[in-house]
C-alpha positions as CSV (number, residue, x, y, z in Angstrom):
1,X,70.2,43.4,18.4
2,X,72.5,43.6,21.4
3,X,74.4,40.6,20.2
4,X,75.0,42.4,16.9
5,X,77.3,45.0,18.5
6,X,80.8,44.0,17.8
7,X,82.6,47.2,19.0
8,X,85.1,46.4,21.7
9,X,85.1,42.6,20.9
10,X,88.2,40.7,20.0
11,X,88.1,37.9,17.5
12,X,91.1,35.5,18.1
13,X,92.7,34.2,14.9
14,X,96.1,33.4,13.5
15,X,96.5,36.0,10.8
16,X,99.1,38.5,9.6
17,X,96.8,41.4,10.7
18,X,96.6,40.0,14.3
19,X,100.4,39.8,14.3
20,X,100.9,43.5,13.5
21,X,102.0,45.9,16.1
22,X,99.0,47.9,17.4
23,X,100.8,51.2,16.4
24,X,100.9,49.9,12.8
25,X,97.2,49.2,12.9
26,X,96.4,52.5,14.4
27,X,98.4,54.3,11.7
28,X,96.8,52.2,9.0
29,X,93.3,52.8,10.3
30,X,93.9,56.5,10.5
31,X,95.1,56.6,6.8
32,X,92.2,54.5,5.7
33,X,89.7,56.8,7.4
34,X,91.4,59.9,5.8
35,X,91.2,58.2,2.4
36,X,87.5,57.3,2.7
37,X,86.6,60.9,3.4
38,X,89.1,62.6,1.1
39,X,88.7,60.8,-2.2
40,X,85.8,60.6,-4.5
41,X,85.0,59.0,-7.9
42,X,84.2,55.5,-8.9
43,X,87.8,54.4,-9.5
44,X,88.9,55.8,-6.1
45,X,86.1,53.9,-4.3
46,X,86.8,50.7,-6.2
47,X,90.4,50.9,-4.9
48,X,89.2,51.6,-1.4
49,X,86.8,48.7,-1.6
50,X,89.4,46.3,-2.9
51,X,91.9,47.3,-0.2
52,X,89.3,47.0,2.6
53,X,88.0,43.6,1.7
54,X,91.6,42.4,1.1
55,X,92.5,43.4,4.6
56,X,89.4,41.7,6.0
57,X,90.3,38.5,4.1
58,X,93.9,38.7,5.5
59,X,92.5,39.2,9.1
60,X,90.6,35.9,8.9
61,X,87.6,37.5,10.5
62,X,84.4,36.2,8.9
63,X,82.8,38.9,6.8
64,X,79.3,38.1,8.1
65,X,80.6,38.6,11.7
66,X,81.9,42.1,10.7
67,X,78.8,43.0,8.8
68,X,76.7,42.0,11.8
69,X,78.1,45.1,13.6
70,X,76.4,47.3,11.0
71,X,72.9,46.3,12.2
72,X,73.4,48.2,15.4
73,X,74.0,51.5,13.5
74,X,71.4,50.9,10.8
75,X,69.2,53.7,12.1
76,X,72.0,56.2,12.1
77,X,72.9,55.2,8.5
78,X,69.3,55.7,7.5
79,X,69.0,59.1,9.3
80,X,72.3,60.4,7.8
81,X,71.2,59.2,4.3
82,X,67.7,60.8,4.6
83,X,69.2,64.2,5.7
84,X,71.5,64.3,2.7
85,X,68.8,63.1,0.4
86,X,66.2,65.6,1.3
87,X,68.2,68.6,2.5
88,X,70.8,69.0,-0.2
89,X,69.9,71.8,-2.7
90,X,70.5,71.2,-6.4
91,X,68.8,69.9,-9.5
92,X,65.4,68.3,-8.6
93,X,64.8,64.7,-9.6
94,X,61.5,64.0,-7.7
95,X,59.3,66.5,-6.0
96,X,56.7,65.4,-3.4
97,X,54.7,68.3,-2.0
98,X,57.4,70.7,-0.7
99,X,60.1,68.1,-0.5
100,X,62.5,67.6,-3.4
101,X,65.0,64.9,-4.0
102,X,67.9,66.4,-5.9
103,X,70.6,64.8,-8.0
104,X,73.2,66.2,-5.6
105,X,71.2,65.0,-2.6
106,X,71.0,61.5,-4.0
107,X,74.7,61.4,-4.7
108,X,75.6,62.8,-1.3
109,X,73.3,60.3,0.4
110,X,74.9,57.3,-1.4
111,X,78.4,58.6,-0.7
112,X,77.8,59.4,3.0
113,X,76.2,55.9,3.6
114,X,79.2,54.2,1.9
115,X,81.7,56.2,3.8
116,X,80.0,55.5,7.2
117,X,79.9,51.8,6.4
118,X,83.5,51.7,5.4
119,X,84.4,53.8,8.5
120,X,82.8,51.2,10.8
121,X,84.2,48.2,9.0
122,X,87.7,49.7,8.9
123,X,87.6,50.5,12.6
124,X,86.2,47.1,13.3
125,X,89.2,45.4,11.7
126,X,91.5,47.2,14.2
127,X,89.4,46.4,17.3
128,X,88.6,42.8,16.3
129,X,92.2,42.0,15.7
130,X,93.7,43.8,18.7
131,X,93.2,43.1,22.3
132,X,92.3,46.0,24.6
133,X,95.7,45.7,26.3
134,X,97.5,45.9,23.0
135,X,95.4,48.8,21.9
136,X,96.1,50.7,25.1
137,X,99.9,50.0,24.9
138,X,99.9,51.0,21.2
139,X,98.0,54.3,21.8
140,X,100.1,55.2,24.7
141,X,103.3,54.5,22.8
142,X,102.2,56.4,19.8
143,X,101.1,59.5,21.8
144,X,104.1,59.4,24.2
145,X,105.7,62.6,22.7
146,X,102.7,64.5,23.9
147,X,103.9,63.9,27.5
148,X,106.4,66.7,26.9
149,X,103.5,69.2,26.8
150,X,101.9,67.7,29.9
151,X,99.2,65.8,28.1
152,X,98.1,62.8,30.3
153,X,98.7,60.2,27.6
154,X,98.7,57.2,30.0
155,X,95.4,58.2,31.6
156,X,93.7,58.8,28.3
157,X,94.9,55.4,27.0
158,X,93.7,53.7,30.2
159,X,90.3,55.3,30.0
160,X,89.9,54.2,26.4
161,X,90.9,50.6,27.3
162,X,88.5,50.5,30.2
163,X,85.7,51.8,28.0
164,X,86.3,49.2,25.4
165,X,86.4,46.5,28.0
166,X,83.1,47.6,29.5
167,X,81.2,47.6,26.2
168,X,80.8,43.8,26.0
169,X,80.1,43.6,29.7
170,X,77.4,46.2,29.6
171,X,75.8,44.5,26.5
172,X,75.7,41.2,28.4
173,X,74.3,43.0,31.5
174,X,71.6,44.8,29.3
175,X,70.6,41.4,27.8
176,X,70.2,39.9,31.3
177,X,68.2,42.8,32.7
178,X,66.0,42.8,29.6
179,X,65.2,39.1,29.9
180,X,64.5,39.5,33.6
181,X,62.1,42.4,33.0
182,X,60.3,40.6,30.2
183,X,59.9,37.6,32.6
184,X,58.1,40.1,35.0
185,X,55.8,41.3,32.2
186,X,57.7,44.2,30.7
187,X,57.0,45.0,27.1
188,X,59.8,46.7,25.0
189,X,58.3,46.2,21.5
190,X,54.6,47.3,21.4
191,X,53.3,50.9,21.4
192,X,54.4,54.1,19.9
193,X,57.7,56.0,20.3
194,X,56.7,57.7,23.6
195,X,55.4,54.4,25.1
196,X,58.6,52.6,24.0
197,X,60.7,55.3,25.6
198,X,58.7,54.9,28.9
199,X,59.1,51.1,28.7
200,X,62.9,51.6,28.6
201,X,62.9,53.1,32.1
202,X,62.9,49.6,33.9
203,X,65.8,48.7,31.7
204,X,67.9,51.8,31.9
205,X,67.7,52.4,35.7
206,X,69.2,49.1,36.8
207,X,71.7,49.3,33.9
208,X,73.0,52.6,35.1
209,X,73.1,51.4,38.7
210,X,75.1,48.3,37.6
211,X,77.5,50.4,35.5
212,X,78.2,52.8,38.4
213,X,78.7,49.9,40.8
214,X,81.2,48.2,38.4
215,X,83.1,51.5,38.0
216,X,83.2,52.0,41.7
217,X,84.5,48.5,42.3
218,X,87.1,48.9,39.7
219,X,88.3,52.2,41.2
220,X,88.5,50.7,44.7
221,X,90.4,47.7,43.4
222,X,92.9,50.0,41.6
223,X,93.3,52.1,44.8
224,X,93.7,49.0,47.0
225,X,96.6,47.9,44.7
226,X,98.2,51.3,44.9
227,X,97.9,51.7,41.1
228,X,99.8,54.7,39.8
229,X,100.1,55.2,36.0
230,X,102.6,57.1,33.9
231,X,106.3,57.2,34.2
232,X,108.2,54.5,36.0
233,X,105.9,51.6,35.0
234,X,107.3,48.8,32.9
235,X,105.5,46.6,30.4
236,X,105.2,42.9,30.6
237,X,105.4,42.6,26.8
238,X,107.1,45.8,25.4
239,X,106.1,46.7,21.9
240,X,108.8,46.1,19.3
241,X,108.5,46.6,15.5
242,X,109.2,43.5,13.4
243,X,109.6,42.8,9.7
244,X,105.9,42.3,9.3
245,X,105.3,45.8,10.6
246,X,107.6,47.4,8.1
247,X,105.8,45.5,5.4
248,X,102.5,46.8,6.8
249,X,103.6,50.4,6.8
250,X,104.8,50.0,3.2
251,X,101.5,48.5,2.1
252,X,99.4,51.2,3.8
253,X,101.5,54.1,2.5
254,X,101.6,52.6,-1.0
255,X,97.8,52.3,-0.9
256,X,97.5,56.0,0.1
257,X,100.0,57.1,-2.6
258,X,98.0,55.1,-5.2
259,X,94.8,56.9,-4.3
260,X,96.6,60.3,-4.5
261,X,97.8,59.4,-8.0
262,X,94.3,58.3,-9.0
263,X,92.9,61.6,-7.7
264,X,95.6,63.6,-9.5
265,X,95.1,61.8,-12.8
266,X,91.3,61.9,-12.8
């Protein structure tokens, strides 16, 4: 299960999506998320689906690798679907005791599940094709105008970069601790919900200790090197828009306009 978490990982490949400026990918991901939650209807979702899988194909990231990341949030998908299925009022389809499944609830459950899946997959395209350093530089550059109103843009971007870097490290650390505890006789599978929660204590305690130790070591290393963020710092590889970025912006904006036309017509 831990190996199925793809958030924060980078998949190296030679593709047009990898070559895009991180600001272009941030803008495209934002528009895609807005489109997923703003448009309804079969034709609209067909257009969204075609666009998403075309981008995945262009990124050269294997589809099974991207779908593997959905396993880690399967429980959240099921819970969200069940809440919409059983708690949405409307025309009853099936009634079991005091619980009713309505036509509106079934529709909302399907729509919400699809939207969450597309949200994860669309975000994964950005993180899998962009290194943490590129993502940090792109976010800082895109939010740079907020510095004028005293928003600590550099610090926010740095925290996000460190968080993304720590995700694969903590996953690997969790796997090592779990194997070590299982070798000592720990059982993480059997028993009821309460017992499983208690069995997680030997895993969570050393994991938190390790995480705080890593964070402290990182802070000491940054202080020892007199790290100061913000103005005055230069970039080793400054971000510069190229022709492929202009094409990327045109494609994303064209996709969004097409969805608005479909929504207006239908």
